[in-house]
C-alpha positions as CSV (number, residue, x, y, z in Angstrom):
1,X,0.0,0.9,16.3
2,X,0.6,3.7,13.8
3,X,-1.1,7.0,14.7
4,X,-1.8,10.3,13.0
5,X,-3.7,13.5,13.4
6,X,-4.5,14.8,9.8
7,X,-1.6,12.9,8.0
8,X,0.9,13.5,9.9
9,X,2.4,11.2,12.3
10,X,2.7,7.5,11.4
11,X,0.9,5.4,9.0
12,X,1.0,2.0,7.5
13,X,1.8,2.3,3.5
14,X,2.4,-0.6,1.1
15,X,1.2,-4.4,0.8
16,X,4.1,-7.0,0.2
17,X,4.3,-10.8,0.3
18,X,1.0,-12.1,0.9
19,X,0.5,-15.3,2.7
20,X,-2.9,-17.7,2.0
21,X,-4.1,-16.5,5.8
22,X,-4.4,-12.9,4.4
23,X,-1.7,-11.5,6.1
24,X,1.0,-9.6,4.4
25,X,4.1,-6.9,5.1
26,X,3.4,-3.5,5.4
27,X,5.2,-0.7,6.6
28,X,5.0,2.0,9.1
29,X,5.8,5.4,8.0
30,X,6.8,8.5,9.9
31,X,4.1,10.8,7.3
32,X,3.8,14.8,6.6
33,X,0.0,15.7,5.1
34,X,-0.2,12.0,4.2
35,X,3.2,11.8,2.3
36,X,6.0,9.1,3.6
37,X,9.0,10.7,4.5
38,X,11.0,7.7,6.4
39,X,10.0,4.3,6.7
40,X,10.4,3.3,10.7
41,X,9.9,-0.8,10.7
42,X,7.9,-3.4,8.8
43,X,5.7,-5.9,10.1
44,X,3.6,-8.8,8.8
45,X,-0.2,-8.1,9.5
46,X,-3.7,-9.5,9.3
47,X,-6.8,-6.8,9.1
48,X,-9.4,-8.1,11.4
49,X,-12.1,-5.6,10.6
50,X,-12.6,-1.8,11.7
51,X,-13.3,0.0,14.7
52,X,-17.5,-0.2,15.2
53,X,-17.9,2.8,16.6
54,X,-15.2,5.2,15.1
55,X,-16.5,7.9,13.6
56,X,-13.9,7.8,11.2
57,X,-14.0,3.4,10.9
58,X,-10.0,2.8,10.4
59,X,-8.7,-0.9,10.1
60,X,-7.7,-2.7,13.2
61,X,-4.7,-5.1,12.6
62,X,-3.4,-8.2,14.2
63,X,0.3,-8.1,14.3
64,X,1.8,-11.6,13.7
65,X,5.7,-10.5,13.6
66,X,8.0,-7.3,13.8
67,X,10.4,-7.7,10.7
68,X,13.5,-5.4,9.3
69,X,12.7,-2.4,7.2
70,X,11.7,-4.0,4.1
71,X,13.4,-1.6,1.9
72,X,11.5,-3.0,-1.7
73,X,8.9,-1.9,-0.2
74,X,10.4,1.3,0.8
75,X,11.5,2.1,-2.9
76,X,8.1,1.3,-4.3
77,X,6.3,3.4,-2.2
78,X,8.9,6.2,-2.9
79,X,8.8,5.5,-6.5
80,X,4.6,5.6,-6.6
81,X,4.6,8.9,-4.8
82,X,7.3,10.2,-7.0
83,X,5.3,9.4,-9.8
84,X,1.9,11.1,-8.6
85,X,3.3,13.8,-7.5
86,X,5.2,14.7,-10.5
87,X,1.9,13.7,-12.3
88,X,0.0,16.6,-10.3
89,X,3.1,19.1,-10.8
90,X,2.4,18.8,-14.7
91,X,-1.5,18.5,-14.3
92,X,-1.2,22.3,-12.4
93,X,1.5,23.5,-14.6
94,X,-0.2,22.7,-17.9
95,X,-3.2,25.1,-19.4
96,X,-4.2,23.0,-22.4
97,X,-7.1,21.2,-21.4
98,X,-6.0,17.7,-23.8
99,X,-2.7,17.4,-21.8
100,X,-4.7,17.9,-18.4
101,X,-7.3,15.4,-19.9
102,X,-4.5,13.0,-20.7
103,X,-2.4,13.7,-17.3
104,X,-5.7,13.1,-15.5
105,X,-5.6,9.7,-16.9
106,X,-2.3,8.8,-16.4
107,X,-3.3,9.4,-12.4
108,X,-6.0,7.4,-12.8
109,X,-4.2,4.7,-14.2
110,X,-1.3,4.6,-11.6
111,X,-4.0,4.1,-9.0
112,X,-5.8,1.5,-11.2
113,X,-2.0,-0.1,-11.7
114,X,-1.4,-0.1,-7.9
115,X,-4.7,-2.1,-7.0
116,X,-4.4,-4.7,-9.9
117,X,-0.4,-5.3,-9.0
118,X,-2.1,-5.9,-5.1
119,X,-4.9,-8.1,-6.7
120,X,-2.3,-9.9,-8.4
121,X,0.2,-10.7,-5.6
122,X,-2.9,-12.2,-3.1
123,X,-4.3,-14.2,-5.9
124,X,-0.9,-15.6,-7.0
125,X,0.1,-16.2,-2.7
126,X,-3.5,-18.3,-3.1
127,X,-2.4,-20.4,-6.1
128,X,0.5,-21.0,-4.9
129,X,-0.6,-22.3,-1.6
130,X,-2.8,-24.3,-3.1
131,X,-0.3,-25.9,-5.9
132,X,1.9,-26.7,-2.7
133,X,-0.5,-28.7,-0.8
134,X,-1.7,-30.5,-4.0
135,X,2.2,-31.8,-4.4
136,X,2.1,-32.3,-0.6
137,X,-1.2,-34.7,-1.1
138,X,0.2,-36.5,-4.1
């Protein structure tokens, strides 16, 4: 299981290839201050809740399968963090309040895009599962 101290260590980042049972592929990354540096392993996991007694309640995972490093997911994570980093640099480098508002809007839009893509992937997995089962029955 990943372990980090103030964002440095290892942690799961990314979700890809959802299955109808709620499992997905995630990658364990070496991180420094929450910034992904290098992908170590990929796993198929299913979230099984949070630790009840934890002060900082963390998700618990059931590991279903160890997989080869998923480089498509790694490229997606690198691209997301690079875009986020560039927007923050642009935000800090400008003195114009109008441009700052635009950059803050772009950062928020990037976060919303990530949430939307995750939502769409989960629904697509459910729809494909239902479609396949209907075809087997008929």
